[in-house]
C-alpha positions as CSV (number, residue, x, y, z in Angstrom):
1,M,-80.2,45.6,167.2
2,V,-84.0,45.3,167.7
3,Q,-86.3,44.3,164.8
4,T,-89.2,46.4,164.0
5,L,-92.0,44.3,162.6
6,G,-95.3,45.0,161.0
7,N,-94.8,47.3,158.1
8,P,-96.9,45.8,155.3
9,G,-94.6,43.7,153.1
10,L,-91.5,44.9,155.0
11,V,-89.4,43.6,157.8
12,R,-86.4,45.7,158.6
13,E,-83.8,46.3,161.2
14,A,-84.5,49.7,162.8
15,V,-83.2,50.4,166.3
16,K,-79.7,49.9,167.4
17,D,-79.6,48.4,170.9
18,N,-77.1,46.0,172.4
19,R,-79.2,44.9,175.4
20,P,-80.3,41.2,175.3
21,L,-83.8,40.5,174.3
22,P,-86.1,39.4,177.1
23,H,-87.1,35.8,177.4
24,L,-90.2,34.2,178.9
25,H,-89.0,31.5,181.3
26,H,-91.6,28.8,181.3
27,T,-91.3,25.0,181.6
28,H,-92.8,24.1,178.3
29,G,-92.7,27.5,176.5
30,M,-95.8,29.2,175.2
31,R,-97.7,27.9,172.2
32,I,-98.6,30.9,170.1
33,L,-101.2,31.0,167.3
34,L,-100.0,33.8,164.9
35,V,-102.8,35.0,162.6
36,E,-101.1,36.9,159.9
37,D,-101.6,36.9,156.1
38,D,-98.2,38.6,155.3
39,A,-96.0,35.5,154.8
40,A,-92.7,37.3,155.1
41,L,-93.8,39.0,158.3
42,A,-95.2,35.8,159.7
43,A,-92.0,34.0,159.0
44,N,-89.9,36.6,160.7
45,V,-92.1,36.8,163.8
46,K,-92.2,33.0,164.0
47,A,-88.3,32.9,163.9
48,A,-88.0,35.5,166.6
49,L,-90.5,33.8,168.9
50,T,-89.1,30.3,168.4
51,S,-85.6,31.6,169.2
52,N,-87.1,32.9,172.5
53,S,-88.4,29.4,173.5
54,H,-91.9,29.7,172.1
55,S,-93.6,27.4,169.6
56,V,-95.6,29.0,166.8
57,Q,-98.3,27.9,164.4
58,I,-99.1,30.3,161.6
59,A,-102.7,30.9,160.4
60,P,-102.7,32.9,157.2
61,N,-106.4,33.8,157.3
62,G,-109.4,33.8,159.6
63,R,-110.7,30.4,158.7
64,S,-107.4,28.6,159.4
65,A,-107.3,30.5,162.7
66,L,-110.7,29.2,163.7
67,A,-109.7,25.7,162.7
68,A,-106.5,25.8,164.8
69,S,-106.0,24.1,168.2
70,D,-103.5,23.6,171.0
71,Y,-102.3,27.2,171.7
72,D,-101.8,29.3,174.8
73,L,-102.0,32.8,173.2
74,V,-103.3,34.3,169.9
75,L,-101.5,37.1,168.1
76,L,-104.3,38.3,165.8
77,D,-103.9,40.8,162.9
78,L,-107.4,42.4,162.5
79,H,-107.0,42.8,158.7
80,L,-107.4,39.4,157.2
81,P,-108.1,38.4,153.6
82,D,-111.2,36.4,154.2
83,L,-112.9,37.3,157.5
84,D,-113.2,40.4,159.6
85,G,-110.5,40.1,162.3
86,R,-113.0,41.4,164.9
87,E,-115.4,38.6,164.2
88,V,-112.5,36.1,164.4
89,C,-111.7,37.6,167.8
90,R,-115.3,37.3,168.9
91,E,-115.5,33.7,167.9
92,L,-112.2,32.7,169.5
93,R,-113.3,34.3,172.7
94,R,-116.7,32.6,172.5
95,R,-114.9,29.2,172.2
96,D,-112.4,29.9,175.0
97,E,-113.0,32.4,177.7
98,D,-109.5,32.3,179.0
99,V,-107.0,32.2,176.1
100,P,-105.2,35.5,175.8
101,I,-105.8,37.4,172.5
102,M,-103.4,40.1,171.4
103,M,-104.7,42.3,168.5
104,V,-102.4,43.8,165.9
105,T,-103.7,47.0,164.3
106,A,-102.3,49.8,162.2
107,A,-101.4,53.2,163.7
108,G,-104.5,55.4,164.2
109,E,-107.1,52.7,164.2
110,E,-108.4,53.5,167.7
111,L,-111.9,52.3,166.8
112,D,-110.6,48.8,165.9
113,R,-108.8,48.6,169.2
114,V,-111.8,49.7,171.2
115,L,-114.1,47.2,169.4
116,G,-111.5,44.5,169.9
117,F,-111.4,45.0,173.6
118,E,-115.2,44.9,173.7
119,L,-115.1,41.6,171.8
120,G,-112.7,40.0,174.2
121,A,-109.2,41.0,173.3
122,D,-106.7,41.3,176.1
123,D,-104.0,43.5,174.6
124,Y,-102.9,45.1,171.3
125,L,-99.9,46.0,169.3
126,V,-99.7,48.8,166.8
127,K,-97.8,48.2,163.5
128,P,-94.9,48.6,163.1
129,Y,-93.9,47.1,166.5
130,S,-90.6,46.2,167.9
131,L,-89.6,42.6,168.7
132,R,-88.7,43.8,172.2
133,E,-92.2,45.2,172.8
134,L,-93.8,42.0,171.4
135,L,-91.7,39.8,173.7
136,A,-92.4,42.0,176.7
137,R,-96.1,41.9,176.2
138,I,-96.1,38.1,175.8
139,R,-94.1,37.9,179.0
140,V,-96.7,39.9,180.9
141,I,-99.6,38.0,179.4
142,G,-97.9,34.7,180.3
143,R,-97.4,35.7,183.9
144,R,-101.1,36.6,184.2
145,S,-102.7,33.7,182.3
146,L,-100.5,30.6,182.4
147,P,-100.8,29.7,186.1
148,R,-104.6,29.8,185.9
149,R,-104.8,27.9,182.6
150,E,-102.3,25.3,183.7
151,S,-104.2,24.7,186.9
152,E,-107.3,24.1,184.9
153,H,-105.8,21.7,182.4
154,T,-102.9,20.0,184.2
155,L,-102.9,17.4,186.9
156,D,-99.9,17.0,189.1
157,V,-99.5,13.5,190.6
158,G,-97.0,13.7,193.4
159,R,-93.7,15.4,192.5
160,H,-92.8,13.5,189.3
161,V,-95.9,13.1,187.1
162,R,-97.8,15.8,185.3
163,I,-100.8,15.2,183.1
164,D,-101.8,17.8,180.6
165,R,-105.5,17.1,179.8
166,R,-105.7,19.8,177.2
167,T,-102.9,18.5,175.0
168,R,-103.2,14.8,176.2
169,R,-99.5,14.8,177.1
170,V,-97.9,13.2,180.1
171,Y,-94.5,14.1,181.7
172,L,-92.3,12.1,184.0
173,D,-90.3,14.9,185.6
174,V,-89.3,16.9,182.5
175,T,-89.5,14.0,180.0
176,E,-92.6,13.5,177.9
177,V,-93.9,9.9,178.1
178,H,-95.8,8.6,175.1
179,L,-99.0,6.8,176.0
180,T,-101.7,5.3,173.7
181,P,-105.1,7.1,173.8
182,K,-106.6,4.4,176.1
183,E,-103.6,4.4,178.4
184,F,-103.9,8.2,178.7
185,D,-107.6,7.8,179.6
186,V,-107.0,5.1,182.1
187,L,-104.2,7.0,183.8
188,T,-106.2,10.3,183.9
189,Y,-109.2,8.5,185.4
190,L,-107.1,6.9,188.1
191,C,-105.3,10.2,188.9
192,E,-108.4,12.4,189.1
193,D,-108.7,11.2,192.7
194,A,-105.3,9.9,193.5
195,G,-105.3,7.7,196.6
196,A,-108.9,6.6,196.2
197,A,-110.0,3.1,195.2
198,C,-111.3,3.0,191.6
199,R,-113.6,0.1,190.7
200,R,-112.7,-2.0,187.8
201,D,-116.1,-1.8,186.2
202,E,-116.2,2.0,186.5
203,I,-112.8,2.4,184.9
204,I,-113.9,0.2,182.0
205,E,-117.2,2.0,181.5
206,H,-115.4,5.4,181.6
207,V,-112.7,4.5,179.1
208,W,-114.3,1.9,176.8
209,G,-118.0,2.7,177.3
210,A,-120.9,1.1,179.0
211,H,-121.6,-1.2,176.0
212,W,-118.1,-2.7,175.8
213,F,-118.0,-6.4,176.3
214,G,-114.3,-7.2,175.7
215,P,-112.1,-9.1,178.1
216,T,-111.5,-7.4,181.4
217,K,-107.8,-8.3,181.1
218,T,-107.6,-5.5,178.6
219,L,-107.6,-3.1,181.5
220,D,-104.8,-5.1,183.3
221,A,-102.7,-4.9,180.1
222,H,-103.1,-1.1,179.9
223,V,-102.3,-0.7,183.6
224,A,-99.2,-2.8,183.1
225,A,-98.1,-0.6,180.2
226,I,-98.6,2.5,182.2
227,R,-96.6,1.1,185.1
228,R,-93.7,0.3,182.8
229,K,-93.7,3.7,181.1
230,L,-94.0,5.7,184.4
231,D,-91.7,3.5,186.4
232,G,-90.6,5.4,189.5
233,G,-93.1,8.3,189.0
234,L,-96.1,6.7,190.6
235,R,-97.5,3.4,191.9
236,I,-100.7,1.8,190.6
237,V,-101.8,-0.7,193.3
238,A,-104.1,-3.6,192.4
239,L,-107.0,-4.0,194.9
240,R,-108.2,-7.6,194.8
241,G,-111.8,-7.8,194.0
242,V,-112.1,-4.0,193.6
243,G,-109.9,-2.4,191.0
244,F,-106.9,-0.1,191.3
245,R,-105.5,2.8,193.3
246,V,-102.8,5.4,192.3
247,E,-100.2,6.2,195.0
248,P,-98.0,9.2,194.1
249,V,-94.3,8.8,194.7
250,A,-92.8,11.6,196.9
């Protein structure tokens, strides 16, 4: 049974089909911004996507969509209660040249789709659409976009540590490691050029600012905390009279 989604105010079961629904296999799933003012439809789409390994945040109007953050793909209904969906598309594209945007339009609205593409949308769905089609299109967009976006925002340090600069998350193998904001900044600075010597004064200036006059042992305390939390994932070597160097663990 495949859900057909997108009739205004209506979510119904429509097509009988026993084949399994496709899944997008990705290490951390896709974070999807669902811009949809129909609460019932949004809830059903969210349930379907989360059951297929995605995380979803719902924006019920254009202003909340423009205020959202931390997403890999936008599913954008062009008919919103407060703003023109095409203008929302234009602004989202202006802010981020790479994030995939999938428009949702009603049948027969070819002009909306053409304008949407001109404003930066990557794909479109026509209401009512099937869950199978939605998942298939997400899978295709994910294959095209995620490797590029991940390479821009993530930093792999050896085989065990991954830093996501966009979400400010750190993973040791597949486990997320919780760092304080300053610990994250110190780690990222050291790992930007892993293997190179980083001067103590340069690290402090980058993380705490040029006009910070606190004790230099603050840096040592942060490095000690990072070592403890990432034990076995990388080595932070103290260089006497210089600073620190990160050595990835093979």
